[in-house]
Each structure stands twice: as structure tokens, then as C-alpha cells.
C-alpha positions as CSV (number, residue, x, y, z in Angstrom):
1,M,14.0,82.8,-86.9
2,R,15.8,85.9,-88.2
3,I,15.6,84.5,-91.7
4,H,11.8,83.9,-91.4
5,L,11.3,87.4,-90.1
6,A,13.3,88.9,-92.9
7,L,11.4,87.0,-95.5
8,R,8.1,88.1,-93.9
9,R,9.2,91.7,-94.1
10,H,9.8,91.4,-97.8
11,V,7.1,88.8,-98.9
12,V,4.1,90.2,-97.1
13,P,4.3,93.7,-98.7
14,L,4.9,92.1,-102.1
15,L,1.8,89.9,-101.7
16,L,-0.3,92.9,-100.7
17,A,1.0,94.8,-103.7
18,V,0.1,92.0,-106.1
19,G,-3.4,91.8,-104.5
20,L,-4.0,95.4,-105.0
21,V,-2.9,95.2,-108.7
22,L,-5.2,92.2,-109.3
23,T,-8.1,94.0,-107.6
24,A,-7.6,97.1,-109.6
25,S,-7.4,95.1,-112.8
26,A,-10.6,93.3,-112.0
27,T,-12.3,96.6,-111.2
28,A,-11.1,98.2,-114.4
29,H,-12.0,95.2,-116.5
30,P,-15.0,93.4,-115.0
31,A,-15.7,89.9,-116.2
32,T,-18.3,89.8,-119.0
33,P,-21.2,87.5,-118.0
34,R,-21.2,84.4,-120.2
35,P,-24.4,83.9,-122.3
36,V,-26.6,81.1,-121.2
37,P,-27.6,78.7,-124.0
38,L,-31.3,77.8,-124.3
39,R,-33.1,75.6,-126.9
40,V,-36.7,76.4,-127.4
41,A,-39.5,75.1,-129.7
42,T,-43.1,75.6,-130.6
43,Y,-45.3,72.7,-131.7
44,N,-49.0,72.4,-132.4
45,I,-49.8,68.8,-131.2
46,H,-53.2,68.5,-132.8
47,A,-54.8,67.2,-129.6
48,G,-52.4,64.2,-129.7
49,A,-53.3,63.1,-133.2
50,G,-51.1,62.9,-136.2
51,E,-51.8,64.2,-139.7
52,D,-53.3,60.8,-140.3
53,E,-55.9,61.7,-137.6
54,V,-54.8,58.8,-135.4
55,F,-54.4,59.6,-131.7
56,D,-50.9,58.4,-130.8
57,L,-49.3,60.1,-127.9
58,D,-46.3,57.7,-127.9
59,R,-45.5,59.0,-131.3
60,Q,-45.7,62.6,-130.1
61,V,-43.5,61.9,-127.1
62,R,-40.9,60.5,-129.4
63,A,-41.2,63.6,-131.6
64,L,-40.9,66.0,-128.7
65,R,-38.0,64.1,-127.1
66,S,-36.1,64.3,-130.4
67,L,-36.2,68.1,-130.3
68,D,-34.0,68.1,-127.1
69,A,-35.5,71.5,-126.2
70,D,-35.3,73.2,-122.8
71,V,-38.6,75.1,-123.3
72,I,-41.5,74.0,-125.6
73,G,-44.7,75.9,-126.3
74,L,-47.6,73.6,-127.2
75,Q,-50.9,74.4,-128.9
76,E,-54.2,72.4,-129.2
77,V,-53.7,70.7,-125.9
78,D,-56.6,68.6,-124.6
79,V,-57.1,68.2,-120.8
80,H,-59.9,65.7,-120.2
81,W,-61.5,67.1,-123.3
82,G,-63.2,64.1,-125.0
83,E,-63.0,60.8,-126.7
84,R,-60.6,62.1,-129.4
85,S,-57.8,62.2,-126.8
86,Q,-59.2,59.4,-124.6
87,W,-60.2,61.9,-122.0
88,R,-56.5,62.2,-120.9
89,D,-54.7,65.2,-119.5
90,L,-52.2,65.7,-122.3
91,A,-50.4,68.6,-120.6
92,R,-49.5,66.7,-117.5
93,E,-48.9,63.4,-119.2
94,L,-46.4,64.9,-121.7
95,A,-44.6,66.7,-119.0
96,H,-44.3,63.6,-116.9
97,R,-43.1,61.4,-119.7
98,L,-40.5,64.0,-120.8
99,G,-39.4,64.8,-117.2
100,M,-40.4,68.5,-117.5
101,H,-42.3,71.1,-115.6
102,V,-45.6,72.2,-117.1
103,A,-47.9,75.3,-117.2
104,F,-51.3,75.0,-118.9
105,A,-53.7,77.8,-119.8
106,P,-57.2,76.8,-121.0
107,I,-58.9,78.6,-123.9
108,Y,-62.1,76.7,-123.1
109,S,-63.0,75.3,-119.7
110,L,-66.4,73.5,-119.9
111,D,-68.5,71.6,-117.5
112,P,-67.9,67.9,-117.6
113,E,-70.3,65.5,-119.2
114,P,-72.6,63.7,-116.8
115,A,-71.2,60.5,-115.4
116,A,-73.0,58.2,-113.0
117,G,-71.4,57.9,-109.6
118,T,-68.3,60.0,-110.4
119,T,-67.2,63.7,-110.3
120,P,-65.3,64.0,-113.6
121,P,-62.9,66.9,-114.1
122,R,-63.7,69.9,-116.3
123,R,-63.2,69.6,-120.0
124,E,-60.4,71.9,-121.1
125,F,-58.5,72.8,-124.3
126,G,-55.7,75.3,-124.6
127,V,-52.0,76.0,-124.7
128,A,-49.1,74.8,-122.6
129,V,-45.4,75.4,-121.8
130,L,-43.1,72.5,-121.0
131,S,-39.8,73.5,-119.3
132,R,-36.7,71.7,-118.0
133,H,-36.2,74.8,-115.8
134,P,-38.4,75.6,-112.8
135,V,-41.7,77.5,-113.5
136,L,-41.9,80.4,-111.1
137,R,-45.3,81.9,-112.0
138,V,-48.2,81.2,-114.4
139,R,-50.8,83.6,-115.7
140,N,-53.6,83.1,-118.1
141,H,-54.3,86.4,-119.9
142,E,-57.4,87.3,-121.9
143,I,-57.2,88.3,-125.6
144,T,-59.9,88.7,-128.2
145,R,-61.6,85.4,-129.0
146,L,-64.3,84.3,-131.5
147,S,-65.5,81.1,-129.8
148,T,-66.0,77.8,-131.6
149,Q,-68.2,76.5,-128.8
150,G,-71.5,78.3,-129.3
151,E,-73.8,79.5,-132.0
152,N,-73.4,83.0,-133.5
153,P,-70.4,84.0,-131.4
154,L,-69.1,87.6,-131.3
155,P,-65.5,88.6,-130.7
156,E,-65.0,89.2,-127.0
157,P,-62.2,88.8,-124.4
158,G,-61.4,85.2,-123.6
159,P,-58.5,83.4,-121.8
160,G,-55.8,81.3,-123.3
161,F,-52.7,83.6,-123.7
162,L,-50.3,81.9,-121.4
163,Q,-47.4,83.6,-119.5
164,A,-45.0,81.2,-117.8
165,T,-42.1,82.8,-116.0
166,V,-39.2,80.3,-115.8
167,A,-35.8,80.5,-114.1
168,V,-33.0,79.7,-116.5
169,R,-29.9,79.3,-114.4
170,G,-31.0,82.2,-112.2
171,I,-32.2,84.3,-115.2
172,P,-36.0,85.0,-115.2
173,L,-37.6,84.5,-118.6
174,D,-41.2,85.2,-119.5
175,V,-42.4,82.5,-122.0
176,Y,-45.7,83.3,-123.7
177,A,-47.6,80.6,-125.6
178,T,-50.4,81.5,-128.0
179,H,-52.8,80.1,-130.6
180,L,-54.3,82.7,-132.9
181,D,-57.6,82.6,-134.8
182,Y,-57.7,80.3,-137.8
183,R,-60.3,82.0,-140.0
184,P,-59.4,83.6,-143.3
185,D,-60.7,87.0,-142.2
186,P,-57.8,88.6,-140.3
187,T,-59.9,90.9,-138.1
188,V,-59.8,88.7,-135.0
189,R,-56.1,87.9,-135.4
190,A,-55.3,91.6,-135.7
191,A,-57.1,92.2,-132.5
192,Q,-55.4,89.3,-130.8
193,V,-52.0,90.6,-131.9
194,A,-52.7,94.0,-130.4
195,D,-54.0,92.4,-127.2
196,M,-50.8,90.2,-126.9
197,L,-48.5,93.2,-127.4
198,R,-50.4,95.2,-124.6
199,V,-49.9,92.2,-122.2
200,M,-46.2,91.8,-123.0
201,D,-45.6,95.6,-122.8
202,R,-47.0,96.0,-119.3
203,P,-44.7,97.8,-116.9
204,C,-42.8,95.7,-114.3
205,P,-42.2,96.7,-110.7
206,F,-38.5,96.1,-111.4
207,R,-36.5,95.4,-114.6
208,C,-38.7,93.4,-116.9
209,P,-37.4,89.9,-117.9
210,A,-36.6,89.1,-121.5
211,H,-39.4,87.2,-123.2
212,L,-40.3,84.6,-125.8
213,L,-43.5,84.4,-127.8
214,L,-44.2,80.8,-129.1
215,G,-47.2,79.8,-131.1
216,D,-49.3,78.9,-134.0
217,F,-50.2,82.3,-135.5
218,N,-52.3,80.9,-138.4
219,A,-50.9,83.5,-140.7
220,R,-47.9,83.7,-143.0
221,P,-45.0,86.0,-142.1
222,D,-46.0,88.7,-144.6
223,A,-49.6,88.9,-143.3
224,P,-50.4,92.6,-142.5
225,E,-51.8,91.6,-139.1
226,L,-48.3,90.2,-138.1
227,T,-46.5,93.5,-138.9
228,P,-46.8,95.1,-135.4
229,P,-44.9,92.4,-133.4
230,W,-41.7,92.7,-135.5
231,A,-41.3,96.3,-134.3
232,T,-40.1,95.0,-130.9
233,L,-39.6,91.2,-131.4
234,R,-37.3,89.2,-133.6
235,D,-38.7,86.4,-135.8
236,A,-36.5,83.3,-135.5
237,D,-37.1,82.4,-139.1
238,P,-36.4,78.7,-139.7
239,G,-36.3,79.3,-143.4
240,A,-38.9,76.6,-144.1
241,P,-42.6,76.1,-144.0
242,T,-44.4,74.3,-141.1
243,F,-47.8,73.3,-142.4
244,P,-49.2,70.8,-143.4
245,A,-46.6,68.4,-142.0
246,S,-46.4,65.9,-144.9
247,A,-46.0,68.5,-147.6
248,P,-45.5,71.9,-145.9
249,D,-46.2,74.9,-148.1
250,R,-46.6,77.8,-145.6
251,R,-45.1,79.0,-142.3
252,I,-47.7,79.7,-139.6
253,D,-45.7,78.6,-136.5
254,Y,-43.3,81.0,-134.8
255,V,-40.6,81.6,-132.3
256,A,-40.1,85.3,-131.5
257,T,-37.6,86.8,-129.1
258,S,-37.2,90.1,-127.3
259,A,-34.1,92.1,-126.5
260,G,-31.7,90.3,-124.2
261,I,-31.9,87.1,-126.3
262,A,-29.5,86.3,-129.1
263,L,-30.5,84.0,-131.9
264,R,-28.0,81.4,-133.0
265,R,-30.0,79.4,-135.4
266,A,-33.5,78.2,-136.1
267,W,-35.0,75.2,-138.1
268,T,-38.0,73.0,-138.6
269,A,-37.7,69.6,-137.1
270,P,-38.3,66.5,-139.2
271,T,-41.0,64.9,-137.0
272,G,-43.0,63.4,-139.9
273,I,-46.7,63.2,-139.4
274,A,-46.7,63.0,-135.6
275,S,-48.9,66.1,-135.8
276,D,-50.3,68.1,-138.7
277,H,-47.7,70.8,-138.0
278,L,-43.9,70.7,-137.9
279,P,-42.1,72.2,-134.9
280,V,-40.0,75.2,-135.1
281,V,-36.8,74.9,-133.0
282,A,-34.3,77.7,-132.1
283,D,-31.0,77.8,-130.3
284,L,-30.7,81.0,-128.3
285,H,-28.3,82.7,-125.9
286,L,-29.7,84.6,-122.9
287,T,-27.8,87.5,-121.4
288,R,-28.0,88.7,-117.8
289,R,-29.6,92.1,-117.7
């Protein structure tokens, strides 16, 4: 018993001293949070059709699966739109087949065509985000649009700028998906860029999450209307063109990142003619802010 008491008198103070040293060391040199890896992609799916104009969703599922991406922004997504996509809900079907969460934002939401004895869903066309990580919130913002669904349209606010907040291992991330105007005149695209930046720069009640912008911009990187985003966003340049898929000669598809996201590498994926575009894929690191 005396031996045990003697040991206790010497060992306990020693352990306390070691604990204090370790605590002080941890306080003086706090652990640096490890970056969280994330693979993202953007892909214009051409309403489920390939560059050969054949609707083949199986082919697109294989293409999307080959990307092995955690988050994917999609453009030209049909939801019960028409015969060209067999009246199917491409957003939900792709998410289900890939085992991912989905957020969809219609650009157009039209009354269904009459059908005897049924109540068909609305015909919708827009953009989507697929995510392996939970989707916390979805918003469909308006930006300037020049409609393709009516005669003599004028530029006016319209929906279809998707914001999906996802939780990546406890880190909130705002993922924006967009599809900009295709016309040669850049006026509408310039207005859309300004509108998107206003949305992304809105104040937050707390610290704003980092954000991604994924989309088909329908403009080359040196287009004047694309100058403003690069003041605050980084272009994940894949170093290769994205359109048309079989013989690409221009880059019009983009992954852009905000502060709080480190770019490791970016590339165009060899998905053949599964769509008329090639996907842009980027490996990123998120940091806790």
C-alpha cells in the first residue's frame, strides 16, 4: 500500500503536468482543418438527345456516371415537356438512376396539353443540380430572359437561375446552375450576367457560404459580357473546347468558383456524342470558413 501511495504522489502530478503541456501546445498550435475534396461538373444534356438527335437517356446515364462527380449542373432539362423526351421527367429520372439528390428550376412552366380523362403535369424545361450530398434549400431566381415561347418577345425577368444549397460534410455550399441566352447579340447575356452577380452577391444573415456557378454561358471566355464574373469568381479552365461534341471548336460551358474553394484540376470529359456538348469536370477542395 505504501508503494502505491508513493507512486500516486509522484505519477499524478506528472500526468497533470503533461496534460497542461499538451493543452498549451494545442492552444498555441490549433489543428488546421483539412480541406474537403469535391468533384463537380457541368453538362448540357440536350433534352436527353445526343448530337445525332437520337433521344437516348441510357447513353446519358452512362456518360454522367463516368464523370464520378459529387455535384453536377445540368442544362436543357425536360420535365414532361414533350414527345422529344417521351414526356419523361428527366431531372428525377437521372437523379434516381444515379442515386443522387436533385433540385430543378424551370425556365418555362407551361400548361399541359389536353388529354382525355387525365390530369397531366405541367410542361417544364430548365436547369437542374444533381448532388450526392443532401440538398438543404432550393431557390429559383429570376434573371433577364428573351422567351422562345411566344411571338415578338421582349427582354423581361424570368425564372431559371437555380440556387441549390448543399451540405458537403457539414460545409454549406451554394451551387448555382444557369443557361444563358444563345443569340449572337450579347445584350441579353450581358443583362443576365449582371442579374446573376446581383443574386450571388446578396447579403447573408450570417457568414455567406462559398459558391459554385455551373452552366452553359453560350459565349467564349474572351467575350466582353463575361468579363464581370471574373472579378470575383475563378474560371476552372479545362484547357479545351466543349462544343460541338464531335468536333469541339469553342468553350461555352463553365465551372466557376468563389473564395473558399481551391481548384486542383479541370478537364473536359470524353463522353462522345451522348449530348451535343462535352462536360466540364473539376476537382476542388473546400475549406471550412
